[in-house]
C-alpha positions as CSV (number, residue, x, y, z in Angstrom):
1,X,41.3,-53.3,15.5
2,X,42.5,-51.4,18.5
3,X,42.8,-47.6,18.5
4,X,46.5,-47.8,19.2
5,X,47.1,-50.1,16.2
6,X,44.9,-47.9,14.0
7,X,47.0,-44.9,14.9
8,X,50.2,-46.7,14.3
9,X,49.2,-47.9,10.9
10,X,48.0,-44.4,10.0
11,X,51.3,-42.9,11.2
12,X,53.2,-45.5,9.1
13,X,51.3,-44.6,6.0
14,X,51.9,-40.8,6.5
15,X,55.6,-41.4,7.2
16,X,56.1,-43.5,4.0
17,X,54.1,-41.1,1.9
18,X,55.9,-38.0,3.2
19,X,59.5,-39.2,2.8
20,X,61.4,-38.3,-0.4
21,X,63.7,-41.3,-0.1
22,X,63.2,-44.9,1.1
23,X,63.5,-45.3,4.8
24,X,65.1,-48.3,6.6
25,X,63.3,-50.3,9.1
26,X,65.3,-48.7,11.9
27,X,64.5,-45.2,10.7
28,X,60.8,-46.1,10.6
29,X,61.1,-47.5,14.1
30,X,62.4,-44.2,15.4
31,X,60.0,-42.0,13.4
32,X,56.6,-43.8,13.9
33,X,55.1,-43.8,17.4
34,X,53.9,-47.1,18.7
35,X,56.8,-49.4,17.7
36,X,58.8,-51.2,20.4
37,X,62.1,-49.4,21.0
38,X,63.5,-52.0,23.3
39,X,63.1,-55.4,21.6
40,X,64.4,-55.8,18.1
41,X,62.5,-59.1,17.7
42,X,59.2,-57.6,18.8
43,X,59.6,-54.6,16.5
44,X,60.4,-56.8,13.4
45,X,57.3,-59.0,14.1
46,X,55.1,-55.9,14.4
47,X,56.5,-54.1,11.4
48,X,56.1,-57.2,9.2
49,X,52.5,-57.6,10.3
50,X,51.8,-53.9,9.6
51,X,53.3,-54.1,6.1
52,X,51.2,-57.1,5.2
53,X,48.0,-55.6,6.5
54,X,48.5,-52.4,4.6
55,X,49.3,-54.3,1.4
56,X,46.1,-56.4,1.9
57,X,44.0,-53.3,1.8
58,X,45.6,-52.1,-1.3
59,X,48.3,-49.7,-0.1
60,X,51.5,-50.2,-2.2
61,X,54.6,-50.3,0.0
62,X,57.6,-50.5,-2.2
63,X,60.9,-52.1,-1.2
64,X,64.1,-50.5,-2.4
65,X,67.5,-52.3,-2.2
66,X,70.5,-50.0,-2.5
67,X,73.8,-51.9,-3.2
68,X,75.5,-49.4,-1.0
69,X,73.2,-50.0,2.0
70,X,72.9,-53.1,4.1
71,X,69.2,-52.8,4.9
72,X,66.4,-52.3,2.4
73,X,64.4,-49.1,2.3
74,X,60.6,-48.6,2.3
75,X,58.3,-45.9,0.9
76,X,54.9,-45.4,-0.7
77,X,55.0,-43.8,-4.1
78,X,52.3,-41.1,-4.1
79,X,51.3,-41.7,-7.8
80,X,50.6,-45.4,-7.0
81,X,48.7,-44.5,-3.8
82,X,46.5,-41.7,-5.1
83,X,43.3,-42.3,-7.1
84,X,43.6,-41.5,-10.8
85,X,41.5,-38.7,-12.3
86,X,37.8,-39.7,-12.1
87,X,35.7,-39.0,-15.1
88,X,32.0,-40.0,-15.1
89,X,29.3,-39.8,-17.7
90,X,26.1,-37.9,-16.7
91,X,24.2,-41.2,-16.1
92,X,27.0,-42.6,-14.0
93,X,27.0,-39.5,-11.8
94,X,23.3,-39.7,-11.5
95,X,23.5,-43.3,-10.2
96,X,26.0,-42.1,-7.6
97,X,23.6,-39.5,-6.4
98,X,20.9,-42.1,-6.1
99,X,23.1,-44.4,-4.2
100,X,23.7,-41.7,-1.6
101,X,20.0,-41.1,-1.3
102,X,19.2,-44.7,-0.9
103,X,20.9,-44.8,2.5
104,X,19.5,-41.5,3.7
105,X,17.9,-43.0,6.8
106,X,20.5,-45.7,7.6
107,X,23.6,-45.7,9.7
108,X,25.6,-45.6,6.4
109,X,24.1,-42.2,5.5
110,X,27.1,-40.3,6.8
111,X,29.6,-42.5,4.8
112,X,27.5,-42.2,1.6
113,X,27.2,-38.4,2.0
114,X,31.0,-38.1,2.7
115,X,31.8,-40.1,-0.4
116,X,29.6,-37.8,-2.5
117,X,31.2,-34.7,-1.0
118,X,34.7,-36.0,-1.9
119,X,33.6,-36.6,-5.5
120,X,32.2,-33.1,-5.8
121,X,35.4,-31.7,-4.3
122,X,37.3,-33.6,-7.0
123,X,35.2,-31.9,-9.7
124,X,32.8,-34.7,-10.3
125,X,29.2,-33.5,-10.7
126,X,26.7,-35.9,-8.9
127,X,23.4,-34.1,-9.4
128,X,20.9,-36.3,-7.6
129,X,18.2,-33.7,-8.3
130,X,18.4,-34.6,-12.0
131,X,16.8,-38.0,-11.2
132,X,14.4,-36.7,-8.5
133,X,11.5,-38.5,-10.1
134,X,13.0,-41.8,-8.8
135,X,12.3,-42.0,-5.0
136,X,14.7,-44.7,-4.0
137,X,14.9,-45.3,-0.2
138,X,16.1,-48.0,2.0
139,X,13.9,-47.6,5.0
140,X,16.1,-48.8,7.9
141,X,14.5,-46.9,10.7
142,X,14.3,-50.1,12.7
143,X,16.7,-49.5,15.6
144,X,18.0,-53.1,15.4
145,X,19.3,-52.6,11.8
146,X,22.8,-51.1,12.4
147,X,23.7,-53.7,15.1
148,X,22.5,-56.6,13.0
149,X,24.2,-55.4,9.9
150,X,27.5,-55.1,11.8
151,X,27.0,-58.6,13.3
152,X,26.5,-60.1,9.8
153,X,29.6,-58.2,8.5
154,X,31.7,-59.4,11.5
155,X,30.1,-62.9,11.5
156,X,29.3,-62.5,15.2
157,X,26.4,-63.9,17.2
158,X,23.8,-61.6,18.8
159,X,21.2,-61.7,21.6
160,X,18.0,-59.7,21.6
161,X,14.4,-59.6,23.0
162,X,11.8,-60.5,20.4
163,X,8.0,-59.9,20.5
164,X,6.1,-62.9,19.1
165,X,3.5,-62.1,16.4
166,X,0.6,-64.0,17.7
167,X,0.8,-63.8,21.5
168,X,2.8,-60.6,21.8
169,X,5.0,-62.4,24.4
170,X,8.6,-61.1,24.6
171,X,11.4,-63.7,24.7
172,X,15.2,-63.5,24.5
173,X,16.7,-65.1,21.4
174,X,20.3,-65.9,20.6
175,X,21.0,-65.9,16.9
176,X,23.9,-66.6,14.6
177,X,23.0,-64.1,11.8
178,X,23.5,-65.0,8.2
179,X,22.1,-61.9,6.5
180,X,19.6,-59.0,6.7
181,X,16.9,-59.1,3.9
182,X,14.2,-56.7,2.9
183,X,10.8,-58.0,1.6
184,X,7.7,-56.0,0.9
185,X,8.9,-53.0,2.8
186,X,9.9,-54.9,5.9
187,X,13.3,-56.0,7.1
188,X,14.2,-59.5,8.4
189,X,17.3,-61.1,9.9
190,X,17.9,-64.8,9.0
191,X,20.2,-67.1,10.9
192,X,20.6,-70.1,13.2
193,X,18.7,-69.9,16.5
194,X,20.9,-71.4,19.2
195,X,18.0,-71.8,21.6
196,X,15.7,-73.6,19.0
197,X,18.6,-75.3,17.3
198,X,17.1,-74.5,13.9
199,X,17.0,-71.9,11.2
200,X,14.8,-68.9,12.1
201,X,13.7,-65.6,10.5
202,X,13.0,-62.6,12.7
203,X,11.3,-59.3,11.7
204,X,13.4,-56.3,12.8
205,X,10.3,-54.3,13.8
206,X,9.5,-56.9,16.5
207,X,12.9,-56.8,18.1
208,X,12.7,-54.8,21.3
209,X,15.5,-53.1,23.1
210,X,19.2,-53.4,22.3
211,X,20.8,-56.0,20.1
212,X,23.9,-57.2,22.0
213,X,26.8,-58.9,20.2
214,X,28.2,-62.0,22.0
215,X,31.3,-64.1,21.5
216,X,34.1,-63.1,19.2
217,X,34.0,-62.0,15.5
218,X,34.4,-64.6,12.9
219,X,32.7,-67.4,14.9
220,X,29.5,-67.5,12.7
221,X,29.6,-69.5,9.5
222,X,27.0,-69.1,6.8
223,X,25.9,-72.4,5.2
224,X,27.0,-72.8,1.6
225,X,24.2,-72.2,-0.9
226,X,21.7,-70.8,1.6
227,X,19.0,-68.7,0.0
228,X,18.1,-66.0,2.4
229,X,15.3,-64.5,0.3
230,X,13.7,-67.9,-0.1
231,X,13.7,-68.4,3.7
232,X,12.2,-65.0,4.3
233,X,9.6,-65.7,1.6
234,X,8.5,-69.0,3.2
235,X,8.3,-67.4,6.6
236,X,6.4,-64.4,5.2
237,X,3.8,-66.7,3.7
238,X,3.1,-68.6,6.9
239,X,-0.5,-68.1,7.9
240,X,-1.4,-66.4,11.2
241,X,-4.9,-66.9,12.7
242,X,-7.4,-64.4,11.3
243,X,-8.8,-61.8,13.7
244,X,-11.2,-58.9,13.5
245,X,-10.1,-55.3,13.9
246,X,-12.5,-52.5,14.7
247,X,-11.6,-49.2,13.0
248,X,-12.9,-45.7,13.0
249,X,-12.7,-44.1,9.5
250,X,-13.6,-40.5,8.7
251,X,-16.8,-40.1,6.7
252,X,-16.3,-40.0,3.0
253,X,-12.7,-41.3,3.2
254,X,-10.7,-44.6,3.2
255,X,-12.6,-46.2,0.3
256,X,-10.1,-49.1,0.3
257,X,-10.9,-49.9,3.9
258,X,-14.6,-49.7,3.2
259,X,-14.4,-52.1,0.3
260,X,-12.5,-54.7,2.2
261,X,-14.4,-54.3,5.5
262,X,-16.9,-57.0,6.5
263,X,-19.3,-54.3,7.9
264,X,-19.4,-50.5,8.0
265,X,-21.7,-48.7,10.4
266,X,-22.4,-45.0,9.8
267,X,-21.8,-42.7,12.7
268,X,-23.2,-39.3,13.6
269,X,-20.0,-37.6,14.7
270,X,-18.2,-37.6,11.3
271,X,-16.7,-41.0,11.9
272,X,-17.9,-44.5,10.7
273,X,-17.0,-47.8,12.3
274,X,-15.6,-50.6,10.2
275,X,-14.8,-54.2,11.0
276,X,-11.9,-55.6,9.0
277,X,-10.4,-59.1,9.0
278,X,-6.6,-59.3,9.4
279,X,-3.9,-61.7,10.4
280,X,-0.7,-59.7,10.8
281,X,-0.9,-56.7,13.1
282,X,2.3,-55.1,11.6
283,X,1.0,-55.3,8.1
284,X,-2.4,-53.8,9.2
285,X,-0.5,-51.1,11.1
286,X,1.5,-50.1,8.0
287,X,-1.7,-49.6,6.0
288,X,-3.6,-47.7,8.6
289,X,-0.7,-45.5,9.5
290,X,-0.4,-44.5,5.8
291,X,-4.0,-43.2,5.9
292,X,-3.0,-40.5,8.3
293,X,-5.7,-38.7,10.3
294,X,-8.6,-40.4,8.4
295,X,-8.3,-43.8,10.2
296,X,-7.6,-45.2,13.6
297,X,-7.6,-48.6,15.2
298,X,-10.0,-49.1,18.1
299,X,-9.1,-52.8,18.8
300,X,-7.3,-55.1,19.2
301,X,-4.7,-53.5,21.4
302,X,-1.6,-55.0,19.6
303,X,-2.7,-53.6,16.3
304,X,-3.4,-50.2,17.8
305,X,0.0,-50.2,19.5
306,X,1.7,-51.1,16.2
307,X,0.1,-48.1,14.5
308,X,1.2,-45.8,17.4
309,X,4.8,-47.2,17.1
310,X,4.9,-46.4,13.4
311,X,3.5,-42.9,13.8
312,X,6.0,-42.1,16.6
313,X,8.8,-43.5,14.4
314,X,7.7,-41.2,11.5
315,X,7.6,-38.2,13.9
316,X,11.1,-39.0,15.2
């Protein structure tokens, strides 16, 4: 929706809310900026579209017909437009607090926080601290998430550069996205790959650079009955060739790494060297990064780089 149309619709709502008596179409035409003052036909078409769009989003525009007036009048009754008094039980208010926390790191954080603030202003207590033992988080620090979420919402194709898991080669992909799914702490986008002419699953952490929308909204259709989670599950279970990572672990720490390592050689500088078998560098990076200053990847380079990316993201 264009900015001009948005302003016109907003002005129309304000006008119909503020009036104490129904206004005729001609009075609205003169009072609301943005309507055609020269062509009656153009104004009527625009006004009809605006009324329909406002009604579709739940704004009740009433039509009043006065037997003494030739043209009908329009207004928005404030009681029908405003929300009723909101009363929530303590557990319901707690859930609202949790919902706002879930999107703490996402692009929706501002909207969630704004909704919570409005509820508090209306007298609704939403004490998220009462449920602080539950640490719900949707970790959407992947830069590609907001653009992909918008593309799924708008049913619009996208183009992005993607780093392959095995080779590390970066290639441009064109995708018709069907949905964004989280599995085992990682985010994936599922859709139809126009270049491969087949269904594909892409991990958001491997998308490099900007996600660019292409084409017009509404051009992507999601197949009926498609199971996004099942598609991600099958992809996640695909086996990658096993490799060996060389790690340095601080003496006396990282017992989990030591138990799974093929070999551990004691060092004389406070660090030991461990060799660990792995397949997915991103999964290994998530584990090693969680160990903080007690572990580091020496090789291979793609696993080391994955750890560095995660640590820099946490710092940011």
